[in-house]
N, C-alpha and C positions, 0 to 999 in steps of 0.2 A: 486385161478382161472385164466385160459389163453384166451387172446381173441384176434384172427387174425382178420385183417380187412386192408382192401386196402388204403393207405396214401391218395390218392387223394378222394377217397368215403369220408374218416373220416373228411378233410380239408375242402370239400363242405359244408358238411354237419353241423358243426360246425360254419362255414361261415354264413351260412344261419340264424343262431340263433345267432350271433353274437351279431347284432342290439338292440336285447330285453334284452340284460344284463341291470341292474341297474346301470348307470353312476354314479348315484348320490351316493351310498354306503350308502343307507340307515340301510339296513342290510346286515353285508357279505357275507352270503349265499347265498344270489341274486345275487353277483359275480360269483358265480359257477354258473356248467352245470350239471346236472344230468343226471348219463350213467347208463343207465337200460340195463343187458347184458341177452340176454336166447341166447338156441342152435345155431341160426340160422341167427340171428338180433341184433342190437343196437338200442336203442332208446334215442336220446339227445333231451334235455327239457330245456330250460330256462326262465326267466319268471323277470316282475319288477310288479308284481301287478297286471299293467295295461293290457299289451299285453305281452302273452306269447308261445310258439314254440316250437311245437315237432318236430323232423326230426326222420323216421325210416331208417336204410341201412341193408345191408348182412354184417355178419360176421360169422366167426368159436368161439364156444366158450364150454368150456370142464364143466361149469354149469352156473347157473343164479345169478345173484347176481347186486346191484345196489350201489352204492356210488358216492360222488358228487368232482368236480378238479376244479380249476380255468379255466374260459373258455378263457380266454384271453392268459394266459400263456402255454396254451396247445397247442391252436392257431396260437402261433407264433412260436410253436416247429413242429406243422403239417406243416409249410410253409415253413420250412427249409428243412424239409425231401424229398430224393428224392423219385419217383415213386417208387411203391413196396408194402408188406408185413410187416405191422408192428406189432407185438407182446405186447400185455399187459400181465402182470402180476398184480394181486392187490393184496396184503396179509395184509388182515383186521386186524391183528394183531397187525405190524407194523404201520397201517395206510399211507399207502404208494402205489405207485403205479409207475411201471417199464416200459420205453416206451423201447423195443432193436427193433434196424433198424440194422442191421449188427454189424459193428464196434460200432454204436453210444447207447449211452443207458443215462437214465435219469431219475430221479426218483421225483416223485411229491407227495407232500402231499395229501390225501383225506379224508373229513371228511363225517359223518354220513347224511346218506338222510332222518333220521327221522325230522331234521331241515328245512327241503326244501320243501315249501309249497306243498300243493295235491292241483293238479292241473286238470278240466277238457276242454277235449276237443270235446265235440259233444254233441246235443242233438237232440231227434227226433221229436222234435215239430217245427211248422215252417221252414220245412228244403228245399231248393228248389236248383235247379241247374243254372248255369249261367256260359259262355264259359271264359275261360282266356280273347282271345283277349277282349270280350266285358266290361270284369273288368278294361282292361288294359287302351280302350278310354275312360270310365266312368272317372275316375281317371285321364287321362291325358288331360281331358277335362274341368276338375271342380276343381282341387287339388290348381290350380295357384290364384283359387281367397279365400280359406282359410284365417280368420283370423289370427296374430299375436299377437293380444289384449287378454294377457292371463287375465283383467280383464271383458271381455264377452267371458267367456267359453263355451257358446251356439255355438258361431261359431268358435272355433276351428276346425271345423271338415266337414268333406261333410255329408249331410242330407239326408237320405236315404227313399221313400216312397214307396205307393203303389198307383199308380194314373189312372184308368181308363183301368187294369190287365197288367199297363206296371210298369216298376221300375223306380222311378222319381231320379234323385241324384241333388242335390245344395248346390252349397258353395258360400256363401258372406261375404265380410268383410265391408261393408255398404257403401264401394265406386263402387265396382262392384258385378256382380253377374254372376253365371255361371247356366244353367242349362242343362241337358240330360233326355230323356225320353229311356228305352232300353226294349225292347222285355225279357220276362220271361216266363220259362216251364212252370211252377207251381203257377200262379198267385192265390190272395186271401189269402196272408198270414198274419194272424192274425197281429202278432208284428210291421207289416208295414204298417197298414191303419193308426193310425196316426204317424207313420214316428219313424226312429230311429235317433241318431247323432254318427259317425265312426270320433274317433279322429284322428286328423295329424298322430300319430305314428301307430296307426292301421292302416291307407289308406297307410305309406310303406311300413310297412309289409305286407299287401293285396298286391300291386304291384309286392313284390318279390316273392309270391309265385307264381304270374300270369306268370311272366319272366321266372320263373324255370319251369314251365309248360305250356309254349307258345301253345299247341296243344290239348289241354284238358279240360272237365268244371271243376270247382269248384262245393263242394259241400257247401252249407251255409246254417246255423240253426240259430237261434237265440230265448231268452229271456228276460225277462224285464231287465238284465243289462250286458247280450254277445254276441259275434254273434260268430258263431262257425265256422271254413273256415277249409276243408282239402282236397288233391290235391291226388288223387291216394293212399289214405292208407300211404302215407309216410312222406307227411308235411300236418300238424296240428298248426290253430294257434286259440288261444283264446283271445277276445278284447273285454277289458271293454268298454262298451256303454256311453256316456255322458248325465249323469243323468238331463239335462234341458230342458224345452222345446225351441223349436226352434222359431226363429220370424216368422211372415206371411210373408214368400218371396212374396207369390204372388201381395202383394198392392204396391212392388217396380216396378209390370211390367205392365207398359201402356196398358189398352183395346185398347184403337185405337190410331193410329197418321195420323197427317196432311201429313207430308212429306216424301219421300223413295228417300234417295241418293244412287247410285250404282256406285264401286270403285275396280279396280284392286288390290286386298289384298298385291301383290310384291310389286307395285308400291309405296301402297302408306303407308307401312312398312317402307320400305327403307326412305323412304321422315321422316317419323317419328323419326327413329332412327339419320338422318341428325340433323333434328331441336332439339332436345333433347339435342345437344351438348350445346348450346347455353341459357339453360332455367335454372332459379334456383334451387341448389342443392335439396332444402327443399321441393318442389312443385311441381318439375321437370312438370311446368305449361306450356301450349304450346297453341297459338289461332290459334282455326280452323274458316277461313272467308270461308263461302260455299256460292257461286256466281252461275250464268248461267253457266252451263257445267264446271265448274271449280275452286278447291278448293285450298286455298291457306291458308298455315302452317305458322305461327310466333313466335318468342320467343327472348327476350329479357333479358339480363343478366345485371345487373347494374353495375358490374367493368368488362364484359369480352364483351360484345357487344350485338349484334342481328343478326339473322339468316331467310331466308323467303327463301320459295319455295311453288313453284303453280303446280298440276297436275291436269289433264284433268278426269274429273269425270260426270256422269249421274246424274243432277239435273236441275227439273224445280220448285222448291219450290221457297217463299223468301229468298229472302239474310238474312242471319245472323250469327252472330259471335259468338262460344261457347269455351268454355276453358276448358283443359282437361289437366290429371295427363299425361303426356307422359310413364313415363314407364305403368301403366295400360292400356293407347290403347294399346304399347306393347305388352304386356302379352295376350291380348284380340285377338290379330289380330293372333298373332302366333298359335291362335289353328287350323285356318283354315287352308285349303291346299291351295294352288295356283288355282289363277281364282277371280271371282267377287264375290264382300261381300256386301250386303245390309244393308243400314244404315236406320233405321226408327224414325224420328225425330217429336216432336212436337215444341217445340222452346228452347230459351238457358237454360234453366233452370230447364226442365223436361231429363228425362233418356232417353239415347237412345240405340234400341236395335239393335246388331248385329246377321244377318244370313248371311246363304251360302244353296245356292239349293244342294249342294254336301254333306253338312250333315244336313239335311232336321229336325233331332230328335235334334238339338240342339240350343238353343239361349244365348248369351251374354249379360249382362247391362253393361253400365259405366256409372258413375253422372257424368253431367259436375261440372269445377272448377272455382270458381268466380276469375275472376282475374283482 
């Protein structure tokens, strides 16, 4: 079998699925990509059994066939080839793949595709469309709060649920929470009534497919175990959902707040960055004293010294001092664009809500830190 394919297309397709390849090498076949050739296209597939990806590109082949080849090795070769057309020759009797590009020749070992897992990339049930920019917004505004604690698997992803015909995305690590509501074209998705948890690696691949098709809609469908995503019938994902119950995140969100503070986002964020330098490396703790029309940030490092900075804010409530993890505060502030941010506060011990008129469908929450 002989296949002609553009090197740039081939390399870019392989690059899209390379992050899915099993790095832990639990099964050798999972370090390979399956390549399926037909007369006018190539399908490249990779999986680690948790997340799977398939990319379809144009090619010319004199026959149909399927084989597996080491994904990273093939990508390293394609990365070094010039632009142009590469000729692939598959000799199944010799179990090898020949790559020919002018005077450049490679011979790679190939493996039988019978050992490669059988993968499914679509389901017609629970299908809806969502634009790539909307998926990007959801991920950019929530992913920072995904937990890294492997002992609490249910927090290691983004929780998606349909609320009032809108798609709600939530992420929390127990110290902060991010929530955003988005419009969807086909509400009443059965699987989203109770919600699903998309794992961190799946979120990363979702972001990648959105970036690859920035002006398109993504087609998403689900069953009880997997989320299926496709773009333009060219790029497919299958993501195993986290089979756990998500915590009752609504309980963390205060029903009402007593005080409201408004501050300039850039002014506040820059001040936090400066004061964080003198915070303790483990807790990143900073103190925030709020008084009439001003806020003072301070930090004390036992072996380095201390720092203090005062900025103007709009606040007429009771004086109070609240401790925060500076990194969490910076992550939350970075979500917003320039302009004013509203902080809804009750007291020194309860969660603080962050909002902005520029992003009315989003709210962030930070738990205070005892210092």
